[in-house]
PAZAPA-4460 file (N, C-alpha, C; in steps of 0.05 Angstrom, whole numbers, plus 32768, in hexadecimal, padded with zeros to 4 digits):
% residues 83
    n_x    n_y    n_z   ca_x   ca_y   ca_z    c_x    c_y    c_z   seq   type   mol
   7F5F   7FB0   7F08   7F54   7FA3   7F1F   7F6B   7F95   7F2D     1      M     A
   7F68   7F92   7F47   7F7D   7F85   7F57   7F71   7F6F   7F68     2      S     A
   7F82   7F5F   7F74   7F79   7F4A   7F86   7F84   7F51   7FA2     3      T     A
   7F76   7F48   7FB6   7F80   7F4D   7FD2   7F7B   7F35   7FE3     4      S     A
   7F8B   7F33   7FF8   7F87   7F1F   800C   7F91   7F2A   8027     5      Y     A
   7F87   7F1F   803C   7F8E   7F29   8057   7F9C   7F13   8067     6      T     A
   7FB2   7F1B   8074   7FC0   7F09   8086   7FB9   7F12   80A2     7      T     A
   7FC7   7F08   80B6   7FC1   7F0F   80D2   7FC3   7F2D   80D7     8      L     A
   7FD8   7F3A   80CD   7FDD   7F56   80D4   7FDC   7F6A   80BC     9      N     A
   7FD6   7F60   80A4   7FD7   7F72   808D   7FC5   7F69   8077    10      E     A
   7FBE   7F7D   8066   7FAF   7F77   804D   7FC1   7F7D   8036    11      T     A
   7FC2   7F6A   8023   7FD5   7F6D   800D   7FC5   7F6F   7FF3    12      I     A
   7FCA   7F84   7FE4   7FBE   7F88   7FC9   7FD4   7F83   7FB4    13      Y     A
   7FCD   7F75   7F9F   7FE0   7F70   7F8A   7FD3   7F75   7F6F    14      E     A
   7FE2   7F82   7F5D   7FD7   7F87   7F42   7FD6   7F6C   7F33    15      S     A
   7FC4   7F6B   7F20   7FC0   7F53   7F10   7FD8   7F4B   7F00    16      D     A
   7FE9   7F5F   7EF9   8001   7F59   7EE9   8019   7F53   7EFB    17      D     A
   8015   7F55   7F15   802B   7F4E   7F28   8040   7F63   7F2B    18      G     A
   803C   7F7B   7F1F   8051   7F8F   7F20   804F   7FA3   7F38    19      L     A
   8038   7FA3   7F45   8035   7FB5   7F5C   8027   7FA6   7F73    20      R     A
   8031   7FAD   7F8B   8025   7FA2   7FA3   8023   7FB7   7FB9    21      R     A
   800E   7FB7   7FC8   800B   7FCA   7FDE   8002   7FBA   7FF7    22      A     A
   8010   7FBE   800D   800A   7FB0   8026   8001   7FC5   803B    23      V     A
   7FE9   7FC1   8045   7FDE   7FD2   805A   7FE3   7FC4   8075    24      I     A
   7FEE   7FD3   8087   7FF2   7FC7   80A2   7FEC   7FDC   80B7    25      Y     A
   7FE5   7FD2   80CF   7FDF   7FE3   80E5   7FFA   7FEB   80F2    26      R     A
   7FFC   8005   80F8   8016   800E   8104   8019   8003   8120    27      K     A
   8032   7FFF   8128   8038   7FF3   8142   802D   8002   8159    28      H     A
   802A   801C   8156   801F   802D   816C   8001   802A   816E    29      T     A
   7FF4   801D   815B   7FD7   801A   815B   7FC9   8033   8152    30      G     A
   7FD7   8046   8149   7FCC   8060   8141   7FC8   8062   8122    31      Q     A
   7FBA   8050   8117   7FB4   8052   80FA   7FC3   803E   80EA    32      G     A
   7FC5   8043   80D0   7FCF   8030   80BC   7FE6   803C   80AC    33      Y     A
   7FF5   802B   809F   8009   8033   808C   8006   8021   8073    34      A     A
   8010   802A   805C   800F   801A   8044   802B   8019   8037    35      V     A
   8035   8001   8033   804F   7FFE   8025   8049   7FF5   8009    36      H     A
   8051   8006   7FF6   804C   8001   7FD9   8066   7FFA   7FCB    37      C     A
   8065   7FE5   7FBA   807C   7FDC   7FAC   8077   7FD9   7F8E    38      E     A
   8089   7FE2   7F7E   8089   7FDC   7F61   809C   7FC5   7F5E    39      D     A
   8096   7FB2   7F4C   80A6   7F9A   7F46   80AC   7F8B   7F60    40      N     A
   8098   7F83   7F6F   809D   7F75   7F88   80AB   7F5A   7F86    41      P     A
   80A9   7F4D   7F6F   80B6   7F33   7F6C   80D3   7F35   7F65    42      S     A
   80DD   7F4D   7F5E   80F9   7F51   7F56   810A   7F56   7F6F    43      S     A
   8120   7F49   7F70   8133   7F4D   7F87   8143   7F66   7F83    44      R     A
   8147   7F6F   7F6A   815A   7F85   7F65   814D   7F9E   7F5A    45      F     A
   8136   7F9C   7F4D   8129   7FB3   7F40   810F   7FB9   7F4E    46      D     A
   8110   7FBE   7F68   80F8   7FC2   7F78   80F8   7FDF   7F83    47      R     A
   80E1   7FEC   7F80   80DE   8007   7F8B   80C7   8006   7F9F    48      D     A
   80CA   8015   7FB5   80B5   8015   7FC9   80B2   8030   7FD7    49      G     A
   809A   8034   7FE1   8094   804D   7FF0   8080   8045   8006    50      V     A
   8082   8053   801C   8070   804E   8032   805F   8067   8037    51      I     A
   8045   8064   8036   8032   8079   803D   8029   8075   805A    52      Y     A
   8026   808A   8069   801D   8088   8084   8034   8084   8098    53      G     A
   804D   8087   808E   8064   8083   809F   8067   8099   80B3    54      Y     A
   8063   80B2   80AB   8067   80C9   80BE   804C   80D0   80CB    55      T     A
   8036   80CD   80BE   801C   80D3   80C9   800A   80BC   80C3    56      A     A
   7FFD   80B0   80D7   7FED   8098   80D2   7FD5   809D   80C0    57      P     A
   7FCE   8089   80B1   7FB7   808A   80A0   7F9E   807D   80AD    58      L     A
   7F87   8086   80A4   7F6F   8077   80AC   7F6D   805E   809B    59      T     A
   7F5D   804B   80A2   7F5A   8033   8092   7F50   803A   8076    60      R     A
   7F3D   804D   8074   7F32   8055   805B   7F47   8061   8049    61      K     A
   7F58   8071   8054   7F6E   807E   8045   7F81   8068   803B    62      M     A
   7F88   8056   804D   7F9B   8040   8046   7F90   802F   802F    63      A     A
   7F76   8028   8030   7F6A   8018   801B   7F6A   8027   8001    64      L     A
   7F65   8041   8001   7F65   8051   7FE9   7F80   8052   7FDC    65      E     A
   7F95   8056   7FEC   7FB0   8057   7FE2   7FB8   803C   7FD6    66      I     A
   7FB2   8026   7FE4   7FBA   800C   7FDA   7FAC   8005   7FC0    67      A     A
   7F92   800A   7FBF   7F83   8004   7FA6   7F8C   8015   7F8F    68      Q     A
   7F91   802F   7F93   7F9A   8040   7F7E   7FB6   8038   7F74    69      R     A
   7FC8   8031   7F87   7FE3   802A   7F7F   7FE3   8011   7F6E    70      F     A
   7FD6   7FFC   7F76   7FD7   7FE3   7F67   7FC8   7FE6   7F4C    71      V     A
   7FB4   7FF8   7F4B   7FA6   7FFC   7F31   7FB5   800F   7F1F    72      D     A
   7FCC   801A   7F28   7FDC   802C   7F18   7FD1   8048   7F16    73      G     A
   7FC0   8050   7F29   7FB5   806B   7F2A   7FC5   807D   7F3C    74      K     A
   7FC3   8097   7F36   7FD2   80AB   7F46   7FC7   80AC   7F63    75      K     A
   7FDA   80AF   7F76   7FD2   80B3   7F92   7FCC   80D0   7F96    76      I     A
   7FB4   80D7   7FA1   7FAC   80F3   7FA4   7FC0   8102   7FB6    77      P     A
   7FC3   811C   7FB1   7FD5   812D   7FC1   7FCE   812C   7FDF    78      K     A
   7FB4   812B   7FE5   7FAC   812B   8001   7FB6   8112   8010    79      R     A
   7FBD   80FD   8002   7FC8   80E5   800F   7FE6   80E3   800B    80      L     A
   7FF0   80EF   7FF6   800C   80EC   7FEF   8020   80F6   8004    81      E     A
   801A   810B   8012   802D   8117   8025   8031   8105   803E    82      W     A
   8020   80F3   8043   8022   80E3   805B   8038   80CE   8058    83      R     A
***
């Protein structure tokens, strides 16, 4: 299970153990959403990240699914992975 909170421009999901974080934000063009996922977000040196929706915008539903799956440690489905 994860926790989430919303700021002015983004929704942030965090794993209960603090090892994964996903940030959903609206793209600057207004054409959908993107999700920035990070492993070890509190580490300055051992941090890994990936952005979904960078090349092709996501719908809000897709972005929520990616964020929730990532922070829960579940596999991202192939239909969403290519974006």
